[in-house]
C-alpha positions, 0 to 999 in steps of 0.5 A: 460492533458487537460480536458473539464468540460461538462455534460456526454451524451451517444453517440452511435457508428457508428456501433454495438459494441462487448464488452467482460466483465470480471466479468460480473456476479459480484456485479457491472458486472451485471449491466454493462451488463444491461446497455451495452445491453440497449444501443444495444451492443453485451455484451459477458460475460467472467467468470466462471460458467455456466452463462458465455458466454466465460470460463475465469479466472485471469490468462487466455489468452483469444482470444479477437479477434473481440471485440472492447472493453474490460471492465475488472471488474474480481477481487479476493476479498478473502484474500488480501494476497501476493498471491492474490495480484499477481494474481490480478496484473499479470492475469489483465496485461496479460489480457490488453496485450491480448486486445492490441494484438486483437486491442481491447480498454480496460476500466478497472474498478478500485477504489477510494482506488487507490489513491495517498498515499493509504495503502491498498493491494487492492488499490495499486494492482488496481494503478499497473493495472491502470498504465499498462492500461494507458500505453496500451491507455485504459481507467480507471474508479474509482467508489466510494463505491457501497452501494446499495441492496443487500449489498456487500464489506464492506457494507455487512461485516459492517451490518453482524458485527452489526447483531453479536455485540452488538455494532458497533466498528469502526475506527475513525467513525466520521473522515473517509469519505467514498465516495459512489455511486449507482451501476447504476451511476458507470454501466452508467460511465463505459459504457460511457467510452467504448461507447465514443471516446473522453471521458477523459481516467481516471475518478472518479465516486463518490457521496457526502462523508459520515462519516464512522459512518453515513455509518454504520448506513445506512447499518443497515436500516431495522434491528429490533435494530441499534446497536450504533457505537463506535469510536476505534483503527483499530485494535480493530475493527478487532479483535472483527470482528474475535470474532464473525466469521469474521476471516480468509481471511474475516478478512484480508479484513476487515482490509485491507478495514480499512487500505485504509480508514484510508488514503484515505480522498479524492478520487484524484479529480482535476476537476468535472462534473455532471453526473446522481447525481454522481460526475464523475471527471478527474484524473490528470496525476500526483500523481495517476499514479507515483510510490509507493516510490514518493507518500509515500515520499510526503505523509510523508512530510506532516506528518512530518510538522503537527507532531513536536513530530514524529520530535523528535523522528527520530531526536534521531535515527539520533543521534543513528545512528551517535554514532554507527558509531563513536564507531564501524568505523575502516576505514578512506574512507570519503564517508558516504551514506544513502540508502532509505533515505525518508522524513527525511534523516540522511543528516538533522542531518549530511550534511556530509551523502549523501542522495539516493533513487530509486526516485529523490527528493528535498532532495535526493543527489544520485538516485539508487538501493541499490543492484546496487551501483555506488561506486567504490570498498572499497570507502564508510565508512559507509552505514545507512539504516532506514527501508530499509533492509526488503524492499530489493527483494534479501537481499544477493545481497545487502550484496554482494554490501556492501562487495564490496564498503565497505573497511575493517573496514566499517559498515553497520548500520541498523534500522529496526523493532525488534522482542519482544513480542510487535512487534510480536502483533503489526506488523502483524495488522499495514500494509496489504501489510507488514507482520511479519513472523518469520517462513518465508522460506528463505530470499526473498520476492515477492514484487510489489515494494519498500514498498510493500509485505515485511517482517518486521521480516527479520532482525530477520531472517537473523541476528538471526534465521538464524545467522550461515547461515549468518555468514557461507555465508558472512565471510566478515561481522560480526555483532558487535552490536544489541540493541533495541531503547528505545523511542518506547512510544513516536513512539507509541503515536506519530503514527509514519508516517502512523497513528494518534497521539494517545496522546496530545502533552503535555503527550510526555515530561512525556513519554521521562522521563519515557524511560530511566527507563524502562529497561528490558521492552525494550526487550519485547515492544521495536519497533525497533532495531540498528544492526551494521554490520563491514567488516572483509576482512576474504575472500577478 
């Protein structure tokens, strides 16, 4: 994608523009409307309430005939739930389709949370819509965090917490950077994207990065007494915020915002140009628009290079997977396959195992969907899956496909989240895009991709809670082993693939020596488990 470095200056169009603006009565939308009107455009507000020129809410199909440009800001910011994710994505994509049908150009106001490797529900939903806009030939603007009076969003939540707590507990307050921008600077960039024909199709608009600590002190300006900022673990921040009434939907929004900050240390900038004191930057066509899985693999590769302690943990997982295969396999087929092999495939320990993924990569042998495997009937001796089963959209379909490709005595060896007390307390708080709901009805979760909106309790649901149903519907598979894995102390201390290490490396040798002595504590504190299914051939 070719980009020129230049000063952006508004250029008036050849005729008066008609611009439809969704979310025009919102915090940023009002500034966009003001800027459009100051440039002589006919700006029409699409939204809810008496101030809206045209009634609209996400999911509607408004008539955009006669409009030159659609500026889309409308977004539901409430619960960050799976339902809200689907509303935002489906409603926005539907609106983009209507604009394309009416011949209107599209400017989508996204967020720097939508960068590659983001871990927030908000950022992922924005990125999915970005791809739809790019496909439609539209433009994307990613403003930084808007910090202006009156406060809104995360700055407002931080100020509210400071008013209610004696201290302000924030996750890694000195290590996290926040890319801030003024409201009018963001509005000018958005209108520039609508106004000019030759502007780059994807831009970031940010100022200088500041630490989360500095942001917390900035939003306390004007308070009688500023609260001291204390750096704590993310789950402690969220828990204390909830104790003072920032709970429910707002609490999930806080957790989602922190999750995005913990993994967004730069806005994905490739080249920069200066405008109005902010940085307006082009987004490359690379990671910013690549599918979720490829971004995950790239991010995990970087973590593995910097964390030898998590590499050792994964090697032990590999050895246990192979040991379970040797113990329970009863067939002679030679093909062995790992599904969703990720950045540390089983083939790195045993080259005889084929690595497969849903996207190509340096260590990937085969690319396919695990519910539609490219193997002949009864030709695969073992299917290995590490933290993959709970990401399938249709688990019954995968199990049917496993029965098809496995001969009698063949295995499915799973490594999945465990269902002990520690798992129940921890997993719901780790990722905003994954739940841990042991009471979920059925086995399937509506998903926005291989690693989005998954229920980590699904191995418990299918093989423990609903075991009788599993045995009734899948008589050709028997559960021959289920046991928690015992290296959870080192896994926790390492931070896994998604969080920072919480103990110095010299402590890991002591943890390794302690693990075999924990006995029944593994049943309570274990985080992962091995499950082995064997093909029986009772009905086929």
